[in-house]
N, C-alpha and C positions, 0 to 999 in steps of 0.2 A: 431062137438061136446061134451060139458062138459061131463068129467063122474066125477062119485064122490069117496074118499073111507076114510072109520075112520080106524085111527092109535092109538092104546093105546100111552098114554102118562105117567109118573107119577102122573100128575097133574088129569089122566082121557081123555075119549076119544078126540081127536082132529078131524079135517076132510078134505081133502083135492079136494081142486074143479081143473080138472086136462082142461088146455084148448090147445090143439095140433094141431100142424101144420095142413092145411089142405090138402088132396091129397099126390102128389108128394113131397110133400115139404120138404126137410130136416131139420131135426132139428138139432142145432147148438148151441141149451144153453136150461139151464133152469131159469126163472125166479120166484123164490117163494115169492111172498108178504104177509105177513101180514097185519090187520085189526090195527086198532086203539084202544083205551081204550071209545069210545063212539061212534062206529059201529060197523057192520061187512064188509065183505066182498063184499057186494052190493055199497059201498061209489062210488061213481061217477069218481074217479081218477083209482081205481084199474077196476070196469068196464069196462071203455075205454083201459086200458091194454091191460086185458084180450081178447077183439076184435080186438086190433092192431095188434097187434104183432107176434101170431101166423103166418098169412102169410110172415114175414121176419125169421120165422124158430124158433122162439123163442116158448117152451113149457111155457105158464104159470099156475104157480100153486098157489093157492089161497088157504092160509092158514086161517083157523077159532079153535083160542086157544081153548082149553078145556071149560074152561068157558061159552065160548058163545055158544059152544056146546050144555052145559047141561044149557043153557036159564038164567044164573045171569045177574046180571045188572053192576056188579061193578069188574072189572078188577082185579085179584092178583096182590100181591107183582110184581118186577121184578126179583126177583130171580125164581117165579114160570114159568113166562113167558117166562123167556129162559129156564128152564129145557122140560118145552113141546115143541120149536121150535128145540133143542136139540134131543130129541127124535126122531124128525119127521124127522131128516136132512139125516136116511139113505132111507127112501123113497123117499124125494126129488132128492138123488146123485143114485137112484135105475135104472134111465135110460142110466146111464155112459156118463153122459154128463156133461160140466162144469156148475158149479149151483149159478149162481148170487142170495146173501140175500137180500132181500129190503121188504120194506115194508112202510104203512102210517104212522105219527104222533106216539104213542107208537111203531110199531109193527117197523120202520126205528131205536131207539133206540135197539130195542131186537137184530136188526141185527147188526146192530154196536158193539153190546157187545159181540157177539156169533160169527163174521166172521176170525176172525185171528186162533181162536181154530176149528172153521169148515172146514178149508181152501176153505171158498166161493172164487169162481173165482173176486168179485167184491161185491159193496154195492150199491144199490139203494135207495135214503133218497125220500120219498116223505112227502111234507111240515112236515120236521122236528122239535118238539116241543125243538127248543132252550133253550127257558125258560117259566115257566108258564109267561100269559100274565098278563103287567104290572109290572113282577118284573124281568129286564133284570140280576141284578145281581146272580140271583139263576140259573145261565149258566149250560148247559149240554153241553158246546163245546167238554168238554174232552173226550167225547164217541165215536164222531164223529174226531177229531183227532188222539186218539185210533185206530180205525179202518182205516182210513187214511192210515194209516201209516205201515198198513198190504196189505191192496190191495187196488184196485183202486174205488175211493166211486163217484158214480154219484146223484145228487142233483137236486130237482126242488119244490121249495117254491113259495107258492102266493105274490104278490106283497104289499098287506093288512094284511100279516099274522101277528094273533097277539102274537101268538107264536113262531116269531122271523120272520123280515121282510130280506130279502138277505141281504142288506148293514149292516147288525148287525154280520153277519156268520163273521169266524176268516178270515184273510186276506188269501190270497193262496187257499181260502176254497169257494167262496162265489156261491151259488147254480144258479143254472139256473132261470131267473123270469118269472111267468106266470102273466102278469103287472094285477095289481085290484083287485087279485085272492086274497079269504079268505083263513082260517087253510085247509076249504074242497075243493077248488079251486073252488069256486062258483065266478061269477063275477055281479055285479050291473048292473043293466038294462041301466044305463045310462055309461057302460064302452064301449069302443073302440073295444073289441071284443066280440060276443057274447058267450053264456057258450060252443058251438058246437066249435067256434072256438078256445075256449081257452082249452080245451080237447085233440083240436087236435093240438096245440101247445108243449101242454105235451105232447103225445104220440110220437111225431115226433123229441122232441128232444131225449127224452128216446133210441126210435128206431137208430138214429145217433150215441147217444155215446153208445150203444152197438153194434154197427156194427163197430165203430172206436176201440172195444176193441177185434173184428175179432167173438161176440159172439150174431152177427143177421147180416139176408144181409142185405146189401145198399137198400134203395129205387131205383127205375129207374133213373137216373142221377144226382145218387151221386155217 
């Protein structure tokens, strides 16, 4: 059962929706996930992880930035996003577990920029916007590389993401690819994988990655 919590930040109230491990499952970590600039925590990849990971001992905390809580349509400047995320961190770390900083798109950039300062156990990047569509010269790779120099980085990217396809990522930092998926991890009807299969692939890879870092329980047979 999910529970919500409002937290004051310098940019206004933010909201955390907690998805905790069921029953007697021992929590091993907290995965904090921020949303993108064009949507909220209802995004299909965030919702899929919130459903799939708690049974593996991962408390998933879906974080809504103050601008979304206030009902505004445009995201503020990166500095404001980072300040809101940083103000939330003590609540995310409150359970006393290692905290993985993560998010999709703009939320992934926030996680990268703040991971070292906040002492994140790892970073999870979903649909990292490596560059604006059609403008590969405006690379944001330095944010990814700065995070990777400080903490382990897990990344999942759609094979047809116009914000950066997997092969465009820096050598040594190639993300796990969800074939034919776009920036929102939607797959076309003609794709070899159906939509649910694509999301299952994503959640299984994230679960495997966290288990490899000791931050989640392995699935049976792994």
